[in-house]
C-alpha positions in Angstrom: -3.1 61.9 -47.9 -0.2 60.3 -46.1 3.2 59.7 -47.6 2.5 55.9 -47.1 -0.7 56.0 -49.1 0.8 58.1 -51.8 3.6 55.6 -52.3 1.2 52.7 -52.2 -1.1 54.4 -54.7 1.7 55.4 -57.2 0.5 55.9 -60.6 0.8 53.2 -63.3 2.3 55.8 -65.5 5.8 54.4 -65.9 8.8 56.4 -66.9 11.6 54.8 -69.0 13.6 52.5 -66.6 17.3 52.0 -66.5 19.0 49.2 -68.3 20.2 47.0 -65.4 22.3 44.9 -67.7 24.9 47.7 -67.2 27.2 46.9 -64.3 27.3 50.6 -63.1 23.5 50.4 -62.3 24.3 48.1 -59.4 25.7 49.0 -56.0 26.4 45.4 -55.2 26.6 42.2 -57.3 28.4 39.0 -56.5 31.9 38.4 -57.4 33.2 42.0 -57.7 34.7 44.8 -55.6 32.0 47.1 -54.6 30.0 48.5 -51.7 29.3 45.1 -50.2 32.8 43.7 -50.4 34.6 46.0 -48.0 36.0 45.3 -44.5 33.3 44.4 -42.1 35.6 44.1 -39.0 33.7 45.1 -35.9 34.7 45.6 -32.3 32.6 43.9 -29.6 31.9 46.4 -26.7 30.7 44.9 -23.5 28.3 46.6 -21.1 31.3 47.4 -19.0 33.1 49.2 -21.8 35.6 46.5 -22.5 36.5 46.2 -26.2 37.5 43.1 -28.0 37.7 41.9 -31.8 34.7 40.2 -33.3 35.0 36.8 -34.7 33.8 37.0 -38.2 32.0 34.1 -39.9 34.1 31.8 -42.0 33.9 32.5 -45.8 31.0 30.7 -47.4 29.1 30.2 -50.6 25.6 31.3 -49.7 22.8 29.3 -51.3 20.2 32.1 -51.2 20.1 35.6 -52.7 19.2 39.0 -51.2 17.6 41.6 -53.4 18.2 44.8 -51.4 16.7 48.3 -51.9 18.2 51.0 -49.7 16.1 53.7 -47.8 15.9 57.4 -48.5 19.4 58.6 -48.1 20.4 60.5 -51.3 21.4 64.2 -50.6 21.0 65.2 -54.2 19.3 68.6 -54.4 16.6 67.4 -56.9 13.3 65.5 -56.6 15.0 62.3 -57.7 18.6 61.2 -57.2 20.9 60.5 -60.1 22.5 57.2 -60.9 25.8 58.0 -59.3 25.8 56.8 -55.7 27.4 59.2 -53.2 28.8 58.3 -49.7 25.3 58.2 -48.2 24.2 55.4 -50.6 27.5 53.6 -50.4 27.6 53.8 -46.6 24.0 52.7 -46.1 24.4 49.7 -48.4 27.7 48.8 -46.6 26.0 49.0 -43.2 22.6 47.3 -44.0 23.3 44.8 -46.9 27.0 43.9 -46.7 26.7 42.3 -43.2 24.4 39.7 -44.8 26.9 38.7 -47.5 27.8 35.4 -45.7 24.1 34.3 -45.7 23.1 35.5 -49.2 24.5 36.7 -52.4 23.6 40.5 -52.5 22.1 42.3 -55.4 21.6 46.0 -54.7 20.4 48.2 -57.6 21.0 51.9 -57.9 17.6 53.6 -58.3 16.4 57.1 -58.8 14.8 57.6 -55.4 12.9 60.5 -54.0 15.7 62.3 -52.2 16.0 63.4 -48.6 16.1 67.1 -49.5 12.9 66.7 -51.5 11.2 64.8 -48.6 12.3 67.3 -46.1 11.0 70.2 -48.3 7.7 68.6 -48.7 7.4 67.8 -44.9 8.2 71.5 -44.1 5.2 72.5 -46.2 3.0 69.8 -44.5 2.5 67.8 -47.7 4.1 64.7 -49.2 5.6 64.2 -52.7 3.0 63.2 -55.2 2.2 59.7 -56.2 3.6 60.2 -59.6 7.0 61.1 -58.1 7.3 57.7 -56.6 6.6 56.0 -60.0 10.1 56.6 -61.2 11.9 54.9 -58.2 9.4 52.0 -58.5 10.1 51.6 -62.3 13.8 51.3 -61.5 13.3 48.7 -58.8 11.0 46.7 -61.0 13.4 46.7 -63.9 16.3 45.7 -61.6 14.2 42.9 -60.2 13.3 41.5 -63.6 16.9 41.7 -64.6 17.9 39.8 -61.6 15.3 37.1 -62.3 16.3 36.8 -65.9 20.1 36.8 -65.5 21.0 35.7 -62.0 18.3 33.9 -60.0 18.3 30.4 -61.6 15.7 29.1 -59.3 17.5 30.0 -56.1 15.6 31.1 -53.0 15.7 34.8 -52.3 15.0 37.4 -49.6 13.6 40.9 -50.3 15.5 43.4 -48.0 14.5 47.0 -47.8 14.1 49.9 -45.4 11.9 52.9 -45.4 11.5 54.0 -49.1 13.2 50.8 -50.1 10.7 48.8 -48.2 7.9 50.8 -49.8 9.3 49.9 -53.3 9.6 46.2 -52.4 6.1 46.0 -50.7 4.7 47.2 -54.0 6.8 44.6 -55.9 5.6 41.9 -53.5 2.0 42.8 -54.1 2.2 43.1 -57.8 4.8 40.5 -58.8 5.0 37.8 -56.1 1.9 37.5 -53.9 -0.1 34.5 -55.1 2.2 33.8 -58.0 4.4 30.7 -58.5 7.5 32.7 -57.7 6.3 33.1 -54.1 7.5 29.5 -53.5 11.1 30.8 -53.8 10.8 33.6 -51.4 12.4 33.0 -48.1 11.0 36.3 -46.6 10.5 39.9 -47.3 12.3 42.0 -44.7 10.5 45.4 -44.8 11.1 47.6 -41.8 10.3 51.2 -41.7 7.1 51.1 -43.8 3.8 49.5 -42.8 2.5 46.2 -43.9 -1.1 46.2 -42.9 -2.9 43.1 -41.6 -6.3 42.5 -40.0 -6.1 43.1 -36.3 -4.9 40.1 -34.4 -4.1 38.2 -37.6 -1.0 37.4 -39.7 -2.4 37.3 -43.2 -4.7 39.5 -45.2 -4.8 43.3 -45.6 -2.1 44.5 -47.9 -1.1 41.0 -48.9 -3.5 38.3 -49.8 -1.5 35.1 -49.3 1.8 36.2 -47.7 1.7 36.0 -43.9 3.8 37.6 -41.2 6.8 35.4 -40.2 6.2 33.6 -36.8 9.0 31.1 -36.9 12.7 31.1 -38.0 12.0 28.1 -40.2 8.8 29.6 -41.8 9.4 30.7 -45.4 7.4 32.8 -47.9 6.5 35.4 -45.2 7.1 38.9 -44.2 9.3 40.4 -41.4 8.2 44.0 -40.6 8.6 46.5 -37.8 9.0 50.1 -36.8 11.1 50.8 -33.8 10.8 53.3 -31.0 12.7 53.5 -27.7 10.6 52.2 -24.9 11.1 55.5 -22.9 9.9 57.4 -26.0 6.8 55.7 -27.5 5.2 56.9 -30.6 3.5 60.3 -30.1 0.1 61.1 -31.7 1.9 62.4 -34.8 4.3 59.4 -35.0 5.2 58.6 -38.6 5.9 54.9 -38.3 4.0 51.9 -37.0 0.6 53.6 -37.5 -2.5 51.6 -37.8 -4.1 54.5 -39.8 -2.9 57.6 -41.4 -2.7 60.8 -39.2 -6.3 62.3 -38.7 -8.0 59.1 -39.5 -8.8 55.8 -37.7 -9.7 52.3 -38.7 -10.9 49.3 -36.6 -10.0 46.7 -39.1 -6.3 46.8 -39.8 -3.1 47.4 -38.0 0.5 47.7 -39.0 2.2 44.4 -38.7 5.0 43.9 -36.2 7.4 41.0 -36.1 10.3 41.0 -33.6 13.4 39.7 -35.7 14.9 38.4 -32.4 11.8 36.5 -31.5 9.3 36.1 -34.3 6.8 34.0 -32.2 6.4 37.1 -29.9 7.8 38.4 -26.7 10.8 40.2 -25.4 14.4 39.1 -26.6 17.9 40.5 -26.7 18.9 42.2 -30.0 22.1 41.6 -31.9 23.0 45.1 -33.3 25.7 46.0 -35.7 26.1 49.8 -35.3 28.2 52.2 -37.3 26.4 54.1 -40.0 25.2 56.7 -39.5 26.7 57.6 -36.1 26.0 60.6 -33.9 28.0 63.5 -32.5 26.2 65.8 -30.2 22.9 64.5 -31.4 23.7 65.1 -35.1 23.9 62.3 -37.6 27.3 61.8 -39.1 27.7 60.1 -42.5 31.5 60.2 -43.0 33.5 57.1 -42.2 35.0 56.0 -40.1 33.1 56.7 -36.9 35.1 58.4 -34.2 33.8 57.1 -30.9 34.8 55.7 -27.6 33.6 53.3 -24.9 34.1 54.4 -21.3 36.7 56.9 -22.6 38.7 54.4 -24.6 38.8 54.6 -28.4 36.9 52.1 -30.4 39.2 51.2 -33.4 36.7 49.8 -36.0 34.1 51.1 -38.3 31.4 48.9 -36.8 30.6 47.8 -33.2 28.6 44.9 -31.8 27.1 45.6 -28.4 25.8 42.5 -26.7 23.6 43.3 -23.7 22.8 46.8 -24.8 19.4 46.4 -26.5 16.3 44.2 -26.1 12.9 44.6 -27.7 9.4 43.3 -28.0 6.4 44.1 -30.3 3.9 46.5 -28.5 0.4 47.7 -29.5 -0.4 51.1 -28.0 -2.6 54.1 -28.7 -3.1 53.1 -32.4 0.5 52.1 -33.1 2.0 48.6 -33.5 5.8 48.8 -33.1 9.0 47.3 -31.9 9.7 48.7 -28.4 13.4 48.9 -27.8 14.9 48.9 -24.4 18.4 50.4 -23.9 20.1 48.9 -20.9 21.1 51.8 -18.5 24.8 52.2 -17.7 26.0 50.1 -20.7 29.0 52.0 -22.1 27.0 55.3 -22.1 29.3 57.3 -24.2 29.1 54.7 -26.9 25.3 54.5 -26.6 25.0 58.2 -27.3 27.2 57.7 -30.4 25.5 54.6 -32.0 21.9 55.1 -30.8 21.9 58.8 -30.5 19.4 61.0 -28.7 17.4 61.9 -31.8 18.2 59.0 -34.2 17.3 61.1 -37.2 19.7 64.0 -37.8 20.0 67.6 -36.8 17.4 68.0 -34.2 15.0 65.9 -32.1 12.2 64.3 -34.0 10.1 62.0 -31.6 7.7 61.2 -34.4 10.5 59.4 -36.2 11.5 57.2 -33.3 14.4 54.8 -34.0 13.6 54.8 -37.7 17.2 55.5 -38.9 18.5 52.5 -37.0 15.6 50.1 -37.6 17.9 47.7 -39.4 21.1 48.4 -37.5 19.7 47.3 -34.2 18.8 43.8 -35.4 21.4 43.2 -38.1 22.8 40.1 -36.5 19.3 38.7 -35.9 18.5 39.2 -39.6 21.7 37.4 -40.8 20.8 34.4 -38.6 17.2 34.4 -39.8 18.2 34.3 -43.5 20.5 31.3 -42.6 17.7 29.5 -40.8 15.2 30.1 -43.5 17.5 29.1 -46.3 18.3 25.8 -44.5 14.6 25.1 -44.0 13.8 25.9 -47.6 16.5 23.4 -48.9 15.3 20.8 -46.4 11.7 21.1 -47.8 13.0 21.3 -51.3 14.9 17.9 -50.9 11.9 16.4 -49.1 9.7 17.2 -52.1 12.3 15.7 -54.5 12.7 18.9 -56.4 15.8 20.4 -58.0 16.6 24.0 -58.8 15.3 25.1 -62.2 
């Protein structure tokens, strides 16, 4: 059975969850100094290698919330991580969630995820962690979600944001706690890259979710944004792990992995707005220490993060049983920087073509996601006022 099916079928046997009323159980909450409040200064690196300072958005009081669950990143040498986040968790949250803070208040719980060493050990044996082993991470995420609703939401619109294992946890939450329930009316979107959301072929609703469609407009709300990214020159191989329309060794004619291009939800090719910097690469090896040490056309890049207009574009593609975001890297665009922020492997210590661009699924569209949250929030409030409703 595939890792995806194991997570989706995780046992209802629920371990004791954490108490998320305790401040230390959150990596990010509004109004405090934490992983989401740091310096987000970025350099803008042009295709010709010129470097200039980014212009940050003015400070704002966002009117929506983001409930964020980070991907598999813990390096704890146990099946489940502890509740003390290390630099991997801190860095991932700072790179994936913190850039959204001008569009939404960020709530990012610490959770006892299945760790990267445990996942690698299982993959070396050709197996996946058992379904029961994903029950603990989900119990934590569910407890954090219920705490957020009870203490913090206050009727505000929200976005679910995850990646990889985080997307898996949020997809289950969406199925069990939101789909078809009144709270769905408050959901702007669920952004779930790196884990499949299955839909009937050629359709936007059905399959895993009964009433929640794929997003096809920047003003549509209550919908899902989902993708798995591969470089266009390295499409998914037969054993590709992400964007599959069926588990390895099986086939189905009814369902496919949903794909929505965050840069052009209605479909087609469009430029991406990446924010790159964690992890970064040296000699093809993923680096998790900050700050990144890189250059553009031989000149040092002074900031932790970089924006690279003109470097990337993408479109959703269906090919050989995969539905995925095909990413084009513009040739000749600051090539030394490209090697550092995109990498040759995009996964770690060797070349894993079956992973594609999985590690940078979110980084390559971070700016697009921020704008989408702003657009969906504005649309939700317009509709809210039109219906004469007030926040509960």
